[in-house]
C-alpha positions as CSV (number, residue, x, y, z in Angstrom):
1,M,47.7,34.1,-133.5
2,T,49.6,34.4,-130.2
3,S,47.4,33.9,-127.1
4,S,49.2,36.7,-125.0
5,P,49.3,40.3,-125.9
6,V,52.1,41.4,-128.2
7,R,54.5,43.9,-126.7
8,P,56.7,45.5,-129.2
9,V,60.2,46.2,-127.8
10,R,63.0,48.4,-129.1
11,P,66.4,47.0,-129.4
12,P,69.1,48.2,-126.9
13,F,70.7,51.6,-127.5
14,D,74.2,50.2,-127.4
15,A,73.8,47.0,-129.4
16,D,75.8,46.1,-132.3
17,E,74.6,46.9,-135.9
18,R,73.0,43.4,-136.6
19,T,71.1,43.4,-133.3
20,Q,69.9,47.0,-133.9
21,L,68.8,46.2,-137.5
22,V,67.0,42.9,-136.8
23,G,65.7,44.3,-133.4
24,W,64.0,47.2,-135.3
25,L,62.6,44.8,-137.9
26,D,61.2,42.6,-135.1
27,T,59.7,45.6,-133.4
28,Q,57.8,46.6,-136.5
29,R,56.7,42.9,-137.1
30,A,55.4,43.0,-133.4
31,I,53.5,46.1,-134.1
32,V,51.9,44.4,-137.2
33,R,50.8,41.4,-134.9
34,W,49.6,43.9,-132.2
35,K,47.4,45.6,-134.7
36,C,45.6,42.5,-135.6
37,E,45.0,41.4,-131.9
38,G,41.3,41.0,-131.2
39,L,40.1,42.2,-134.6
40,A,36.9,40.6,-135.9
41,E,37.5,38.2,-138.8
42,A,34.9,40.2,-141.0
43,D,36.9,43.4,-140.2
44,A,40.2,41.9,-141.2
45,H,38.8,41.5,-144.8
46,R,37.0,44.8,-144.9
47,A,38.5,47.6,-147.0
48,V,38.3,51.1,-145.4
49,L,39.8,53.2,-148.1
50,P,37.5,53.7,-151.1
51,H,39.9,53.6,-153.8
52,S,42.1,50.8,-152.4
53,P,39.7,47.7,-152.2
54,L,42.7,45.2,-151.5
55,M,44.0,47.4,-148.7
56,T,42.6,45.3,-145.8
57,V,44.2,44.1,-142.7
58,A,44.4,40.6,-144.0
59,G,45.7,41.8,-147.4
60,V,48.5,43.7,-145.6
61,V,49.6,40.8,-143.5
62,S,49.8,38.5,-146.6
63,H,51.6,41.2,-148.5
64,L,54.2,41.4,-145.7
65,R,54.6,37.7,-145.5
66,W,55.3,37.5,-149.2
67,V,57.6,40.6,-149.0
68,E,59.8,38.8,-146.5
69,H,60.0,35.7,-148.7
70,A,60.9,37.9,-151.6
71,W,63.7,39.7,-150.2
72,F,65.4,37.1,-148.0
73,K,64.6,33.8,-149.9
74,V,64.4,34.8,-153.4
75,L,66.6,38.0,-153.8
76,F,69.1,37.3,-151.2
77,L,69.5,33.5,-151.4
78,G,68.7,33.4,-155.1
79,E,65.9,30.7,-154.6
80,P,63.2,30.3,-157.3
81,A,60.4,32.8,-157.3
82,D,57.8,30.2,-157.9
83,G,54.8,30.3,-155.6
84,N,55.4,33.9,-154.5
85,P,52.5,36.0,-156.0
86,Q,54.7,39.1,-156.1
87,F,56.4,37.6,-159.0
88,D,53.3,36.5,-160.8
89,E,52.6,39.2,-163.4
90,S,49.3,37.7,-164.4
91,E,47.3,39.9,-162.1
92,E,48.3,43.0,-160.1
93,D,48.5,42.7,-156.3
94,L,47.9,39.0,-156.1
95,D,49.5,38.8,-152.7
96,M,46.9,41.0,-151.2
97,K,43.9,38.9,-152.6
98,V,43.2,36.7,-149.6
99,E,39.3,36.7,-149.3
100,G,38.2,33.7,-147.4
101,V,41.7,33.1,-145.8
102,P,41.5,33.4,-142.0
103,L,43.6,36.2,-140.3
104,A,45.0,33.7,-137.9
105,R,46.3,31.6,-140.8
106,L,47.8,34.7,-142.5
107,L,49.5,35.7,-139.2
108,E,50.8,32.2,-138.6
109,E,52.3,32.2,-142.3
110,Y,53.8,35.6,-141.6
111,E,55.3,34.5,-138.3
112,R,57.0,31.5,-139.9
113,Q,58.4,33.5,-142.7
114,C,59.9,36.1,-140.2
115,E,61.4,33.3,-138.4
116,V,63.0,32.0,-141.7
117,S,64.1,35.5,-142.6
118,N,65.8,35.9,-139.1
119,E,67.6,32.6,-139.6
120,I,68.8,33.7,-143.1
121,V,70.1,36.9,-141.6
122,A,71.8,35.2,-138.6
123,A,73.8,33.0,-141.0
124,H,75.2,35.8,-143.4
125,A,77.4,38.7,-143.2
126,L,75.6,42.2,-143.4
127,A,77.9,43.2,-146.3
128,E,77.1,39.9,-148.3
129,T,75.1,40.6,-151.5
130,G,72.1,38.8,-152.9
131,R,72.4,36.0,-155.3
132,H,69.4,36.1,-157.6
133,P,70.8,36.9,-161.1
134,D,67.4,37.8,-162.7
135,F,66.5,40.8,-160.5
136,R,68.5,44.0,-160.0
137,S,67.6,44.3,-156.5
138,G,69.1,40.9,-156.0
139,R,72.6,42.5,-155.9
140,A,71.8,44.7,-152.7
141,S,73.6,43.8,-149.6
142,L,71.9,42.0,-146.7
143,R,72.2,45.3,-144.8
144,W,70.4,47.2,-147.6
145,M,67.7,44.6,-147.6
146,L,67.3,44.7,-143.7
147,I,67.1,48.5,-143.7
148,H,64.6,48.3,-146.6
149,M,62.5,45.7,-144.8
150,V,62.4,48.0,-141.6
151,E,61.1,50.8,-143.9
152,E,58.6,48.4,-145.6
153,T,57.3,46.9,-142.5
154,A,57.0,50.2,-140.6
155,R,55.2,51.9,-143.5
156,H,52.6,49.0,-143.6
157,A,52.3,48.9,-139.7
158,G,51.3,52.6,-139.9
159,H,48.6,51.4,-142.5
160,L,47.5,48.9,-140.2
161,D,47.3,51.5,-137.3
162,A,45.1,53.9,-139.5
163,M,42.9,50.9,-140.7
164,R,42.4,49.5,-137.2
165,E,41.2,52.9,-135.9
166,L,38.8,53.3,-138.9
167,L,37.5,49.6,-138.5
168,D,36.8,49.5,-134.7
169,G,38.2,52.5,-133.0
170,Q,41.2,50.6,-131.5
171,K,44.4,52.9,-131.5
172,G,47.5,53.3,-129.7
173,Y,51.4,53.2,-130.0
174,Y,53.7,51.2,-127.8
């Protein structure tokens, strides 16, 4: 986990499309990290929604890491899905099952995956389509995938915001 406080920053109003899309995604990613700052390890693994036992801060961070991997490495680049629990149909929500895995480790893995995703985005045209032949969503453009990832990450940042307030009363918006 980063040693200095996370400060989410919006992209410039007049930036080009790629800068705005990546900027908004990076803003949501920063909010995810911010919502984890200073959280006790036990709380990171504590479910606060009675009918969603896997919906923990740690579980959401893990899920977001694997979502990044799925969309940019597997669906866009066409790499094998091996190792990504989202593609393992033996058990539902395996990517959120992280009992005993420290939040700091999950955040480091998420950060690394986000860096890889940004490198992929920087190296390809927004109109370029995904390459994975086995998944329908692999035919989406990189632009579509980026917009989807902003939506996905923002939705889960909202979950983290509510969970954090329920866990220890910390709240706030940048």
